[in-house]
C-alpha positions as CSV (number, residue, x, y, z in Angstrom):
1,M,103.1,128.3,86.1
2,S,101.7,124.7,85.4
3,D,99.0,123.0,88.2
4,E,101.3,119.9,87.1
5,R,104.5,119.6,89.2
6,A,106.3,116.9,91.1
7,T,107.6,118.4,93.1
8,I,106.0,120.4,96.5
9,R,106.1,123.8,96.0
10,P,108.4,126.1,98.7
11,V,104.7,127.1,100.6
12,T,105.1,127.6,104.4
13,L,102.0,126.5,107.0
14,S,101.4,130.2,107.6
15,R,100.8,131.3,104.3
16,L,98.7,128.4,103.2
17,V,96.2,129.1,105.8
18,E,96.2,133.2,104.9
19,L,95.4,131.8,101.6
20,T,92.8,129.8,102.5
21,H,91.2,132.1,104.8
22,A,91.2,134.9,102.4
23,C,89.1,132.9,99.9
24,E,86.8,131.7,102.7
25,D,83.8,134.6,102.6
26,D,84.7,135.5,98.7
27,E,86.1,134.0,95.9
28,K,89.7,135.8,95.1
29,T,91.8,136.5,91.6
30,T,95.4,135.7,91.9
31,E,95.8,139.7,92.2
32,D,93.2,139.8,94.7
33,L,95.5,137.4,96.8
34,E,98.8,139.5,95.8
35,T,97.2,142.4,97.7
36,A,95.9,140.2,100.6
37,L,98.7,138.7,101.3
38,D,101.2,141.0,100.3
39,V,103.2,139.1,98.0
40,S,104.5,139.3,94.5
41,H,102.5,137.6,91.5
42,R,104.5,134.6,91.2
43,R,104.5,133.6,95.4
44,A,100.6,134.3,94.9
45,R,100.3,131.6,92.3
46,E,102.5,129.1,93.6
47,T,100.6,129.3,96.6
48,V,97.5,128.9,95.0
49,L,98.3,125.7,93.1
50,E,99.8,123.7,95.9
51,A,96.2,124.7,97.9
52,K,94.7,123.7,95.2
53,R,96.6,120.4,95.0
54,I,96.1,119.4,98.5
55,D,91.9,120.3,98.0
56,L,91.9,123.4,99.9
57,L,90.5,125.7,97.5
58,D,88.8,125.1,94.0
59,E,88.8,127.1,90.6
60,R,86.5,128.6,88.5
61,E,86.5,130.6,85.4
62,S,85.0,133.8,84.1
63,D,85.3,136.7,81.9
64,D,88.8,135.6,81.0
65,D,90.0,135.5,85.2
66,S,90.2,132.7,87.6
67,Y,88.6,133.0,90.7
68,Y,89.3,130.8,93.7
69,G,87.0,129.9,96.7
70,T,87.6,127.7,100.1
71,T,86.1,124.1,99.6
72,A,85.0,122.6,102.3
73,I,88.4,120.7,103.2
74,G,89.4,123.9,103.3
75,E,86.7,125.2,105.9
76,A,87.5,121.5,107.6
77,F,91.2,123.0,107.6
78,L,90.9,126.5,108.7
79,E,88.5,125.4,111.6
80,A,91.3,122.9,113.1
81,I,93.5,125.8,112.8
82,R,90.9,128.2,114.7
83,D,90.5,125.2,117.6
84,E,94.8,125.0,117.4
85,S,93.8,121.5,117.1
86,W,97.1,120.8,115.2
87,Q,96.6,116.8,115.2
88,Q,93.5,117.5,112.7
89,V,95.4,119.7,110.6
90,S,97.8,117.8,110.3
91,S,95.6,114.5,109.9
92,I,93.7,116.5,106.7
93,L,97.4,117.8,105.0
94,A,98.3,114.0,105.2
95,T,95.6,112.8,103.5
96,R,95.4,115.6,101.3
97,S,98.7,116.0,100.6
98,P,100.6,113.6,98.3
99,H,104.6,114.4,99.9
100,Y,103.3,115.4,103.1
101,G,101.2,111.8,103.6
102,T,104.5,110.0,102.1
103,F,106.7,112.0,104.2
104,L,105.4,110.8,107.2
105,E,104.6,107.1,106.1
106,V,108.6,106.7,105.3
107,L,109.7,108.4,107.7
108,E,107.1,106.1,109.9
109,R,110.0,102.7,109.1
110,L,113.1,104.6,109.2
111,E,112.7,106.5,112.4
112,P,114.9,107.8,113.7
113,T,116.5,108.9,110.5
114,D,118.8,111.6,108.6
115,L,118.3,114.0,106.3
116,D,120.1,111.9,103.4
117,T,118.7,108.4,104.4
118,L,115.1,110.0,104.6
119,L,115.6,111.5,100.8
120,E,117.2,108.5,99.0
121,S,114.0,106.5,100.6
122,L,111.7,109.0,99.5
123,E,113.3,109.3,95.8
124,E,112.8,105.3,95.8
125,D,109.0,105.3,97.4
126,Q,108.3,107.9,94.5
127,K,109.8,106.2,91.9
128,Y,106.6,104.9,89.9
129,T,104.6,107.8,90.9
130,P,103.9,111.8,89.6
131,Y,106.0,112.6,92.3
132,S,109.3,113.5,93.7
133,F,111.2,114.7,96.4
134,N,114.6,116.9,96.7
135,Q,116.0,118.3,100.1
136,T,113.6,121.5,99.6
137,G,111.1,119.0,99.5
138,I,111.8,117.2,102.4
139,E,112.4,120.6,104.9
140,V,108.6,122.3,103.6
141,V,106.9,119.0,104.6
142,G,108.8,118.5,107.5
143,D,108.7,122.3,108.5
144,W,104.7,121.7,108.5
145,A,105.0,118.5,110.4
146,E,107.5,119.8,112.8
147,R,104.5,122.9,113.6
148,L,102.5,120.1,113.9
149,G,103.4,118.8,116.6
150,R,103.7,115.3,114.5
151,V,107.6,114.9,113.7
152,Q,110.3,116.4,116.0
153,R,113.7,116.7,115.0
154,N,116.9,116.5,117.3
155,A,118.1,119.7,118.2
156,F,121.5,118.2,118.3
157,T,121.9,115.4,115.6
158,G,119.5,116.6,113.5
159,S,117.7,113.0,113.0
160,Y,113.8,113.0,112.3
161,Y,111.4,110.8,114.3
162,L,107.4,110.9,114.8
163,T,105.7,112.1,117.9
164,S,103.1,110.8,119.7
165,Q,100.8,112.6,122.1
166,S,99.8,109.3,124.0
167,S,101.1,109.2,127.4
168,I,104.8,108.5,128.7
169,P,105.9,104.8,128.8
170,D,106.4,102.9,132.2
171,N,110.1,102.5,132.0
172,F,110.4,106.4,131.2
173,P,112.9,106.3,134.4
174,F,115.2,103.1,132.9
175,V,114.9,105.4,129.6
176,V,116.3,108.4,131.0
177,L,119.4,106.7,133.2
178,D,120.8,104.8,130.0
179,A,120.2,107.9,127.9
180,Y,122.1,109.7,130.9
181,D,124.8,107.1,131.2
182,H,125.5,107.2,126.9
183,L,125.9,110.6,127.3
184,E,128.1,110.6,130.1
185,Q,130.0,108.7,128.0
186,T,130.1,110.3,125.0
187,A,132.2,113.2,126.6
188,G,135.1,110.9,127.1
189,V,136.7,109.0,130.4
190,D,138.3,111.8,131.4
191,L,135.6,114.0,131.5
192,R,132.7,111.9,133.3
193,Q,130.8,114.2,135.0
194,R,127.7,114.0,137.6
195,Y,125.7,117.0,136.1
196,L,124.5,116.8,132.9
197,S,122.1,119.0,130.3
198,I,118.7,118.5,130.7
199,P,118.8,120.0,126.8
200,Q,120.5,117.0,125.5
201,L,119.1,114.5,127.7
202,R,115.6,115.8,126.7
203,E,116.6,115.6,122.8
204,E,117.9,111.8,123.6
205,V,114.9,110.6,125.5
206,C,112.4,112.0,122.8
207,E,114.0,110.7,120.3
208,R,114.5,107.3,121.5
209,I,110.7,106.9,122.9
210,G,108.9,109.4,120.6
211,C,107.5,111.5,123.0
212,S,107.0,115.4,122.7
213,R,109.2,117.8,124.6
214,A,106.8,119.4,126.6
215,G,105.6,115.5,127.9
216,F,109.4,114.6,128.8
217,D,109.3,117.8,131.0
218,E,106.7,117.2,132.8
219,A,108.2,113.6,133.4
220,L,111.2,114.2,134.4
221,V,110.0,117.2,137.0
222,A,107.4,114.1,138.3
223,L,110.6,112.1,138.3
224,C,112.7,114.2,140.2
225,Q,109.5,115.2,142.8
226,Q,109.1,111.8,143.2
227,N,112.8,110.4,144.0
228,V,114.0,113.6,146.2
229,G,118.0,113.0,147.0
230,K,118.3,110.3,144.8
231,L,117.4,112.8,141.5
232,E,118.5,116.5,141.6
233,L,118.1,119.6,139.7
234,S,120.5,122.2,139.1
235,G,120.5,125.6,137.8
236,A,122.6,127.1,135.4
237,P,124.8,130.5,134.5
238,M,122.8,132.6,131.9
239,D,125.7,132.2,129.9
240,T,125.5,128.1,130.0
241,E,126.4,126.3,126.7
242,A,123.7,123.9,127.7
243,K,120.9,126.2,126.1
244,D,122.7,126.3,122.5
245,S,121.7,123.9,119.9
246,A,122.4,122.9,116.4
247,L,118.8,123.4,115.2
248,G,115.8,125.7,115.9
249,I,112.6,124.2,117.8
250,K,109.6,125.2,115.7
251,R,106.4,126.1,117.1
252,I,103.3,127.4,115.6
253,S,100.4,129.6,117.2
254,V,97.4,131.1,115.8
255,A,98.0,134.8,115.8
256,D,95.4,137.7,115.2
257,E,96.6,139.6,112.1
258,G,94.0,142.4,111.1
259,T,91.4,140.6,108.7
260,L,93.2,137.4,108.2
261,V,93.5,134.4,110.1
262,S,97.3,133.5,110.3
263,T,99.8,131.6,112.3
264,S,102.6,132.6,114.5
265,Q,105.9,130.7,113.6
266,S,108.6,130.6,115.7
267,T,111.8,129.2,115.2
268,Q,114.2,129.4,118.5
269,Q,117.9,128.3,119.3
270,V,118.0,128.5,122.8
271,M,116.9,126.0,124.7
272,S,115.1,125.7,127.9
273,G,115.4,123.8,131.0
274,V,112.9,122.2,132.8
275,E,110.3,124.9,135.1
276,L,109.3,123.8,138.9
277,Y,108.0,126.6,141.1
278,D,108.5,129.2,138.2
279,K,112.6,128.5,138.4
280,Q,114.4,127.2,135.0
281,Y,116.7,123.8,135.8
282,Y,119.0,123.0,133.4
283,Y,121.1,120.3,134.8
284,L,120.1,116.3,136.2
285,A,122.3,114.5,138.9
286,V,121.4,111.1,139.9
287,H,122.8,110.7,143.2
288,D,120.7,106.9,143.3
289,R,119.9,104.9,140.6
290,D,116.7,102.9,142.5
291,V,114.3,105.1,141.6
292,T,110.5,105.0,141.8
293,F,108.1,106.2,139.2
294,H,104.4,106.7,139.3
295,Q,102.3,107.6,136.1
296,E,99.1,108.7,138.1
297,D,101.4,111.5,139.7
298,T,102.3,113.4,136.3
């Protein structure tokens, strides 16, 4: 398997972390890494090659064998992982991985966008470079970006967009009300309803303003607390359709797995509501549109 490859290899973020950590203290051969990661020779080899391409590992040849050690960049990568500094991890990958960096750059021009449009633009963008994209490549780098919080994907429509960790905009209430109206109208004239799904509202608003889901939840709860009687949160039965989504929400956290620094990755298709006083609310009703919003209270 050659170092030179136009597309990105199907390597998960968790596997990159495990591999880089395995080579941190002592150089390892591919066979050593097969054992450490409990993977096949082919899987170990393709993970090594992708880690080398993004400068997490370097290679030393000796006695007809190759030994791999963690680079200074790999050390910085591991430090950011241990600190759960996901923004820093994303920055390192954007700088070193030609596919990840290009994915973010093109998405910034198009957002929000669907998979087909994104793939078409990436293919055009990479036409005169040594690199190329296919659907699998987008899914690989998209998975990295989602888990690191740099990108979100609408759980109902599949649209990709960049996320910002900056504060919620001052016009947040107006965006919420406009999204509320839009979702109500799409139900049809005869199906207009006062109580609308918070998971659906969350996905719509986050896509419009590029905020994180956690940021939306915090702001919506504050907005409702600041406008008691005008906005109402409502619970839901256990089997409510408001909890269902077409796509999973991807998350990442550091996990202690024996001698390896690894990452715990989950993809959950059951949507959450917003939490207030240890209770989950899945629906929002608007009784009065004359609302106020104070950022300092969020």
